[in-house]
C-alpha positions in Angstrom: -37.1 16.8 -13.5 -35.0 18.5 -10.7 -34.4 17.3 -7.2 -34.2 19.4 -4.5 -30.8 19.5 -3.1 -30.5 17.7 0.1 -30.2 20.2 2.6 -27.9 17.7 4.9 -25.3 17.2 2.1 -23.7 20.8 2.0 -24.2 20.5 6.3 -22.0 17.1 6.0 -19.6 18.6 3.6 -18.5 21.6 6.0 -18.8 19.6 8.7 -16.2 17.4 6.9 -14.1 20.1 6.2 -14.0 21.4 9.5 -13.2 18.3 10.8 -10.4 18.0 8.7 -9.0 21.5 9.2 -9.1 20.9 12.7 -7.6 17.6 12.6 -4.9 19.0 10.6 -4.6 21.8 13.0 -4.1 19.8 16.3 -1.4 17.0 14.8 -3.0 15.0 12.1 -0.7 15.1 8.7 -1.1 18.2 6.4 -3.6 18.0 4.3 -4.6 14.4 5.6 -7.0 15.4 8.2 -9.4 13.1 7.5 -8.7 10.6 4.8 -10.3 7.1 5.0 -8.3 4.8 3.1 -4.9 6.5 5.2 -6.2 5.8 8.5 -7.8 2.0 7.6 -4.2 1.6 6.7 -2.9 2.7 9.6 -5.5 1.0 11.4 -4.3 -2.0 9.6 -0.5 -1.1 10.7 -1.3 -0.9 14.1 -3.2 -4.9 14.4 0.6 -5.9 13.0 -1.2 -6.4 9.4 1.5 -5.0 7.8 5.4 -3.5 9.3 5.3 -0.4 7.7 6.8 1.2 10.6 6.0 4.9 9.4 2.3 4.4 9.2 1.4 2.6 12.1 -2.1 4.0 14.7 -4.9 3.2 15.5 -7.1 6.1 14.1 -10.3 6.8 16.5 -12.0 8.6 13.4 -12.7 5.2 11.7 -13.9 3.9 15.3 -16.1 7.3 15.1 -17.1 7.7 11.9 -19.2 3.7 12.3 -20.1 4.4 15.5 -21.8 7.8 14.3 -23.7 6.6 12.1 -24.9 3.4 13.8 -26.5 5.9 16.5 -28.0 7.8 13.7 -29.5 5.3 12.1 -30.9 3.5 15.2 -32.6 6.7 16.2 -34.1 7.3 12.9 -35.2 3.4 12.8 -32.9 3.2 9.3 -30.3 0.4 11.2 -31.6 -2.7 9.3 -28.8 -5.7 9.2 -28.7 -6.8 5.2 -26.1 -9.0 3.3 -25.1 -11.4 1.4 -24.6 -10.0 -2.1 -21.4 -11.2 -3.5 -19.0 -10.8 0.2 -15.9 -13.0 -1.7 -16.1 -10.4 -4.5 -17.0 -7.4 -2.5 -13.5 -8.1 -0.3 -11.6 -8.5 -3.1 -12.7 -5.1 -4.6 -12.3 -3.7 -1.3 -8.8 -4.5 -1.6 -8.1 -3.1 -5.2 -9.7 0.1 -4.3 -7.0 0.3 -1.6 -4.3 -0.6 -3.9 -5.7 2.4 -6.3 -5.8 4.7 -3.6 -2.6 3.8 -2.1 -0.9 4.8 -5.0 -2.6 8.3 -5.1 -1.7 8.3 -1.5 -5.2 8.9 -0.4 -9.3 8.3 -0.6 -11.6 10.6 -2.5 -12.2 12.7 0.5 -8.8 13.2 0.8 -7.7 14.1 -3.0 -10.7 17.3 -2.5 -9.2 18.0 0.9 -5.5 17.9 -1.0 -7.3 20.0 -3.7 -8.4 22.5 -1.3 -4.9 23.1 0.1 -3.6 24.0 -3.4 -1.9 20.3 -4.1 -2.6 20.3 -8.0 -1.6 16.9 -7.9 -5.0 16.0 -6.3 -6.3 17.3 -9.5 -5.0 15.0 -11.7 -6.2 12.6 -9.4 -9.8 13.5 -9.3 -10.0 13.3 -12.9 -8.8 10.0 -13.0 -11.1 9.1 -9.9 -14.2 10.4 -12.5 -12.5 8.6 -15.5 -13.0 5.2 -13.4 -16.7 6.3 -12.4 -17.4 6.5 -16.3 -16.2 3.1 -17.0 -18.0 1.7 -13.9 -21.2 3.6 -15.4 -20.6 1.7 -18.6 -20.6 -1.5 -16.8 -23.5 -0.4 -14.7 -25.7 0.5 -17.7 -24.6 -3.1 -19.5 -26.2 -4.5 -16.4 -23.6 -5.3 -13.6 -24.9 -6.1 -10.6 -23.3 -7.9 -7.4 -27.2 -9.1 -6.8 -29.3 -8.1 -4.3 -29.1 -8.5 -0.1 -31.3 -10.0 2.0 -32.1 -9.7 5.4 -30.0 -11.0 8.7 -29.7 -11.9 12.1 -29.1 -8.6 14.0 -25.7 -9.5 15.1 -24.3 -9.9 11.2 -24.9 -6.1 11.3 -23.2 -5.4 14.6 -19.9 -7.8 14.8 -17.6 -5.1 12.6 -19.0 -1.8 15.0 -18.5 -4.0 18.1 -14.9 -4.8 17.2 -13.4 -1.8 16.0 -15.2 -0.4 19.7 -13.6 -3.3 21.0 -9.7 -3.0 19.7 -9.9 1.0 19.9 -10.7 0.5 24.0 -7.8 -1.9 24.1 -5.7 0.7 22.2 -6.3 3.3 24.7 -6.1 0.8 28.0 -3.5 -1.6 26.7 -1.3 0.7 23.9 1.5 -1.9 24.5 -0.9 -4.4 22.4 -0.4 -2.2 19.5 2.0 -0.9 17.2 2.6 2.4 16.9 4.5 4.2 14.8 7.6 7.0 16.3 7.9 8.7 13.2 6.5 9.3 9.7 2.8 10.3 9.4 1.6 7.3 11.7 3.2 9.3 14.3 1.1 12.8 13.5 -2.1 12.6 15.6 -4.7 14.9 17.0 -5.6 13.8 20.4 -7.7 10.8 20.4 -10.8 12.4 22.0 -10.7 15.0 19.1 -10.3 12.5 16.6 -13.2 10.6 18.4 -15.6 13.5 18.6 -15.0 14.2 14.7 -15.7 11.1 13.5 -18.7 11.0 15.6 -20.0 14.4 14.1 -19.2 13.4 10.6 -20.4 9.4 10.8 -23.8 10.8 12.0 -24.5 13.6 9.4 -23.0 11.2 6.6 -25.6 8.6 7.4 -28.4 11.7 7.2 -27.1 13.2 4.2 -25.8 9.8 2.6 -22.9 12.1 1.3 -20.5 9.6 -1.5 -18.5 10.9 -3.6 -18.4 8.1 -5.9 -22.2 8.0 -6.0 -22.1 12.0 -6.1 -20.4 11.5 -9.9 -22.3 8.3 -11.2 -25.5 10.3 -10.9 -24.6 13.6 -12.3 -23.6 11.6 -15.1 -26.3 8.7 -15.2 -29.2 11.0 -13.9 -27.9 14.3 -14.7 -28.7 14.8 -10.5 -26.0 16.8 -9.3 -27.4 16.6 -5.5 -24.7 14.8 -4.2 -21.8 16.8 -5.7 -23.1 19.3 -3.4 -21.5 17.5 0.0 -17.9 17.0 -1.5 -18.1 20.6 -3.0 -19.2 22.2 0.5 -16.2 20.3 1.4 -13.8 21.6 -0.8 -14.6 25.4 -0.2 -14.2 25.2 3.7 -11.0 23.2 3.3 -10.1 26.1 1.1 -11.0 29.1 3.2 -9.8 27.6 5.9 -6.1 26.9 4.4 -6.5 30.8 3.1 -7.1 32.3 6.4 -4.7 29.7 8.6 -2.2 30.8 5.6 -1.4 27.2 4.8 -2.7 27.4 0.6 0.7 25.8 -1.4 -0.2 26.0 -4.9 1.1 23.8 -7.1 2.5 20.3 -7.5 5.8 19.7 -5.8 6.4 20.1 -2.0 3.1 18.9 -1.2 2.6 16.8 2.1 2.7 13.1 1.8 2.0 13.4 -1.9 3.9 12.7 -5.4 4.1 14.3 -8.6 3.5 11.4 -10.9 0.9 12.3 -12.8 0.4 9.2 -14.9 0.1 6.7 -11.7 -1.7 9.4 -9.8 -4.4 9.7 -12.3 -4.7 5.4 -12.9 -4.5 4.9 -9.3 -7.9 7.0 -8.6 -9.3 5.4 -11.8 -8.8 2.2 -10.7 -10.5 3.3 -7.0 -13.2 4.8 -9.1 -14.3 2.2 -11.1 -14.3 -0.6 -7.9 -15.9 2.3 -6.0 -18.7 2.2 -8.7 -18.8 -1.8 -8.8 -19.4 -1.6 -5.2 -21.9 0.9 -5.1 -20.3 3.7 -3.1 -16.7 5.5 -2.2 -14.7 4.6 1.4 -16.8 7.0 3.1 -20.0 5.5 2.2 -19.1 1.7 2.8 -17.7 3.1 6.5 -21.5 4.4 6.6 -23.2 1.7 5.7 -21.2 -0.4 8.1 -22.9 1.6 10.6 -26.3 1.1 9.2 -25.9 -2.9 9.7 -24.7 -3.4 5.8 -22.4 -6.7 6.7 -21.4 -6.5 2.6 -20.0 -3.0 3.5 -18.3 -4.4 6.5 -16.9 -7.3 4.5 -15.4 -4.6 1.7 -14.0 -2.3 5.0 -11.8 -5.8 6.0 -11.0 -6.4 1.8 -9.4 -2.6 2.4 -7.5 -3.2 5.5 -6.7 -6.5 4.0 -5.6 -4.3 0.7 -3.3 -1.9 2.6 -1.4 -4.7 4.3 -0.9 -6.1 1.3 0.2 -2.6 -0.4 2.8 -2.3 2.5 3.8 -5.8 3.3 5.0 -6.1 -1.1 5.8 -2.8 -1.9 2.7 -1.7 -3.8 2.3 1.8 -1.6 3.5 4.7 -3.3 5.4 7.4 -1.0 7.0 11.3 -1.5 9.2 9.5 -4.1 6.5 8.0 -6.2 5.0 4.8 -6.8 7.3 1.6 -7.0 7.6 -0.8 -10.0 5.5 -3.3 -7.7 2.7 -0.6 -7.0 2.4 -0.4 -10.7 2.0 -3.5 -11.3 -0.7 -4.2 -8.9 -2.6 -1.3 -10.6 -2.7 -2.8 -13.5 -3.5 -6.5 -12.2 -6.6 -4.4 -10.3 -7.8 -3.3 -13.9 -7.8 -6.7 -15.1 -9.5 -8.3 -12.1 -12.1 -5.1 -12.5 -12.3 -6.0 -16.0 -12.9 -9.7 -15.5 -15.4 -8.8 -12.3 -17.3 -6.5 -14.6 -17.5 -9.1 -17.5 -18.8 -12.2 -14.8 -21.5 -9.8 -13.3 -23.0 -8.5 -16.1 -26.9 -9.5 -15.8 -28.3 -11.6 -19.3 -30.8 -10.2 -20.8 -34.3 -12.3 -21.2 -34.9 -13.0 -25.2 
């Protein structure tokens, strides 16, 4: 039975694509107009959790995503505080998802944005992401579960959104308290008001549409339901058309902004991220939206990603335009081992 396409999905995809184009045009790094992993990494640096001077900036887009999702959830009476589903495991998985995305240099959404700009390295990354999701689907079919979440007191669901808001206000009012890049991707930023508004709009729409890159591929494989894929597809078309109009389309592997050409590790990095996203129940964007809906498990996952970003830059795990590091390659391999162990330990035993 075919499901009707959720009309909010293509709308969200177009809005995300337009936001990415606008933000890049007005100052964000090229082909990185709107990247969840990169922006969480920059926030981690702004808070002093890592010392990589070129990627430190408190990105308003992340705050906007969470608050936009929260506002829409409250309006639609869908804000429900719940959690308690393997928080420590989710923290760990969030950290390794970040290891994978920073090997590739971008989250799944940025992979779509990069592909819309002509970066063929992103195609390799997306194939790897899909491969990782397939492994995750096998785990789900074998009974993998992090167990159910439970209702919690309302403060559990508002702590991280409130913290992000306070820190963001402080970053504007007392910028000396935060690290700020003077060169590199962290120094490239659209005006904060534009970044915040883009985050708010996309966050609100993503809450309505439930857009999730990992979920879309998962549903296509498990249920032959291609509904969720409509969002990222619309985003790709929007970014592609926009780049062609703006004459910023550059087809090829080389000379792409904030990217490297090592195909094997682009594939493996995103494969690690894809597997981790399926175990977590959503991609980095979806985790932020769920955080805005009051899900404390997703909030813990976001904190895990911030921690993972700090590890990547403090221990030389993150890639650069020059390519992946040896430490980063080792971390990705370790990540596969960790995800395998987590998968095996959390497969529900079938009753005889």
